[in-house]
C-alpha positions as CSV (number, residue, x, y, z in Angstrom):
1,W,-18.7,-10.5,199.6
2,A,-22.2,-10.2,198.0
3,K,-21.3,-11.7,194.6
4,R,-19.5,-14.7,196.3
5,A,-22.5,-15.3,198.6
6,I,-24.9,-15.1,195.7
7,G,-22.7,-17.6,193.7
8,A,-22.7,-20.0,196.6
9,A,-26.4,-19.8,197.1
10,A,-27.0,-20.3,193.4
11,A,-24.7,-23.3,193.3
12,S,-26.9,-25.0,195.9
13,L,-29.8,-24.8,193.4
14,V,-27.8,-26.9,190.8
15,E,-28.3,-30.7,190.9
16,D,-25.7,-33.1,189.5
17,G,-26.7,-34.4,186.1
18,Q,-28.4,-31.2,185.1
19,T,-27.8,-29.2,181.9
20,I,-27.5,-25.5,182.8
21,A,-26.8,-22.3,180.9
22,I,-24.6,-19.6,182.5
23,S,-24.5,-16.1,181.1
24,S,-21.7,-13.6,181.3
25,G,-21.1,-11.4,184.2
26,T,-19.1,-11.3,187.4
27,T,-21.8,-12.8,189.6
28,A,-22.4,-15.7,187.1
29,L,-18.6,-16.3,187.2
30,E,-18.8,-16.7,191.0
31,L,-21.4,-19.4,190.4
32,A,-19.1,-21.2,187.9
33,R,-16.3,-21.2,190.5
34,R,-18.5,-23.2,192.8
35,L,-19.4,-25.8,190.2
36,V,-15.9,-27.1,189.3
37,D,-16.2,-30.4,191.1
38,R,-19.8,-31.1,190.0
39,R,-21.1,-33.5,187.3
40,L,-23.0,-31.2,184.8
41,T,-23.4,-30.0,181.3
42,V,-22.8,-26.3,181.1
43,I,-23.8,-24.1,178.1
44,T,-22.2,-20.7,178.1
45,N,-21.3,-17.7,176.0
46,A,-18.9,-16.4,178.7
47,L,-15.2,-16.9,178.1
48,D,-14.5,-16.4,181.9
49,V,-16.9,-19.2,182.7
50,V,-15.1,-21.4,180.0
51,G,-11.8,-20.6,181.7
52,V,-13.0,-21.8,185.1
53,L,-14.8,-25.0,183.9
54,L,-12.4,-26.0,181.1
55,D,-10.8,-29.5,181.6
56,R,-12.9,-30.3,184.7
57,S,-13.6,-34.0,184.6
58,G,-17.3,-33.8,185.6
59,I,-18.2,-30.9,183.3
60,E,-19.3,-31.3,179.7
61,L,-18.8,-27.8,178.4
62,V,-20.8,-26.4,175.4
63,V,-19.2,-23.1,174.3
64,L,-21.3,-20.8,172.2
65,G,-19.3,-19.1,169.5
66,G,-19.7,-15.5,168.3
67,V,-18.1,-12.1,168.3
68,V,-16.3,-11.4,171.5
69,R,-17.3,-8.4,173.6
70,P,-14.0,-7.5,175.2
71,S,-15.1,-5.8,178.4
72,M,-17.4,-8.7,179.4
73,H,-15.5,-11.5,177.7
74,S,-18.9,-12.7,176.3
75,M,-19.6,-14.0,172.8
76,L,-22.5,-12.3,171.0
77,G,-24.2,-12.1,167.7
78,H,-26.1,-14.5,165.4
79,L,-23.8,-17.5,166.0
80,P,-24.7,-18.1,169.6
81,E,-28.4,-17.4,168.8
82,L,-28.3,-20.1,166.0
83,A,-26.5,-22.6,168.3
84,L,-29.1,-22.0,171.0
85,R,-31.9,-23.1,168.6
86,E,-30.4,-26.6,168.9
87,L,-29.8,-26.7,172.6
88,R,-31.9,-27.0,175.8
89,A,-31.1,-26.4,179.4
90,D,-32.8,-27.2,182.7
91,A,-32.1,-23.7,183.9
92,L,-30.4,-20.5,182.9
93,F,-28.3,-18.8,185.6
94,M,-28.1,-15.2,184.5
95,G,-26.2,-12.1,185.6
96,I,-28.0,-8.9,184.8
97,G,-27.2,-5.2,185.0
98,A,-30.5,-4.0,186.4
99,L,-33.9,-5.3,187.2
100,S,-37.2,-4.2,188.6
101,A,-40.6,-5.8,189.2
102,Q,-42.1,-3.1,186.9
103,H,-39.6,-2.9,184.1
104,G,-38.1,-6.4,184.0
105,L,-34.5,-7.2,183.2
106,M,-32.2,-4.6,181.7
107,N,-28.6,-4.3,180.6
108,D,-26.2,-1.6,179.6
109,A,-25.0,-3.5,176.6
110,I,-27.6,-3.4,173.8
111,P,-25.8,-6.1,171.7
112,E,-25.9,-8.5,174.7
113,I,-29.7,-8.6,174.9
114,L,-30.4,-10.9,171.9
115,T,-28.0,-13.5,173.2
116,D,-29.6,-13.2,176.7
117,R,-33.0,-13.7,175.2
118,A,-31.8,-16.8,173.2
119,L,-30.3,-18.3,176.4
120,R,-33.7,-17.8,178.1
121,R,-35.6,-19.4,175.3
122,A,-33.4,-22.5,175.4
123,S,-33.9,-22.9,179.2
124,R,-36.9,-24.3,181.1
125,A,-36.2,-22.0,184.1
126,C,-34.5,-18.7,184.7
127,V,-32.5,-17.9,187.9
128,V,-31.3,-14.3,188.0
129,L,-28.1,-13.5,190.0
130,A,-28.0,-9.9,191.0
131,D,-26.6,-8.1,194.0
132,S,-28.9,-5.7,195.9
133,S,-27.6,-2.6,194.1
134,K,-29.2,-3.8,190.9
135,L,-32.7,-4.2,192.3
136,G,-35.0,-1.4,191.2
137,A,-32.3,0.0,188.9
138,V,-32.9,0.9,185.3
139,A,-30.6,0.4,182.3
140,P,-31.1,1.3,178.6
141,A,-31.5,-2.1,177.1
142,Y,-34.6,-4.1,177.9
143,V,-33.9,-7.9,178.0
144,F,-37.2,-9.5,179.0
145,G,-40.0,-9.2,181.5
146,I,-40.0,-10.3,185.1
147,E,-42.6,-13.0,184.2
148,E,-39.7,-14.9,182.6
149,V,-37.9,-15.1,185.9
150,D,-38.5,-18.1,188.3
151,T,-35.9,-17.3,191.0
152,L,-33.9,-14.3,192.0
153,V,-30.8,-14.8,194.1
154,T,-29.6,-11.6,195.7
155,D,-27.7,-10.6,198.9
156,A,-29.0,-10.0,202.4
157,D,-28.8,-6.2,201.9
158,A,-31.8,-6.3,199.5
159,D,-34.5,-3.7,200.2
160,A,-37.5,-5.4,201.7
161,G,-39.9,-3.4,199.5
162,Q,-38.0,-4.6,196.3
163,V,-38.1,-8.2,197.5
164,A,-41.8,-8.0,198.2
165,A,-42.4,-6.5,194.7
166,F,-40.6,-9.4,193.1
167,E,-42.4,-12.0,195.2
168,T,-45.8,-10.4,194.4
169,R,-45.0,-10.9,190.7
170,G,-44.4,-14.6,191.4
171,V,-40.6,-14.6,191.6
172,R,-39.0,-16.8,194.3
173,V,-36.4,-14.6,196.1
174,I,-33.4,-16.2,197.8
175,L,-31.3,-13.9,200.1
176,A,-27.7,-15.1,200.2
177,A,-26.3,-15.3,203.7
178,T,-23.8,-12.7,204.8
179,P,-20.4,-14.3,205.6
180,E,-19.6,-14.2,209.3
181,R,-17.0,-11.6,210.2
182,S,-14.0,-12.9,212.1
183,T,-12.9,-10.8,215.0
184,S,-9.9,-12.9,216.0
185,S,-6.5,-11.5,215.5
186,T,-3.5,-13.4,214.2
């Protein structure tokens, strides 16, 4: 439920008419699923996001080319980095493998970090989408520092100490609402 709730909360931050960038990842994909009826320009290197937003009448889709990373269905390498030199977005909505107030954003995939950095450079703001299990975690590939993050959208199970640490560093933290559990039987 956490990734769906984060995707819904992040979608509420998107305004019609904006140009946004969406990175790869399962939480970022949940955001894309909530944007199908919107009027937006979307820049992405994620094939899963392309699949969700392709042929949607209100979506102008800008697909970054590159070498496909099969496990994440993301496009990487110098081609998306070159394309991103020519593009600008109001905000980047970014999934991430690990983040901490001290160590910044990290990922397991070293080849992905250069594309993630290029997406950030092309965007005025950065919204990180990460479930609570990723807060305070460490991964081998450093992406960029927490000072590059404007907003963190996470789930309601986030540790209060972790949330406070991000807020102290100037990050706006949004806790996605837990879905109500139905107790009725059918």
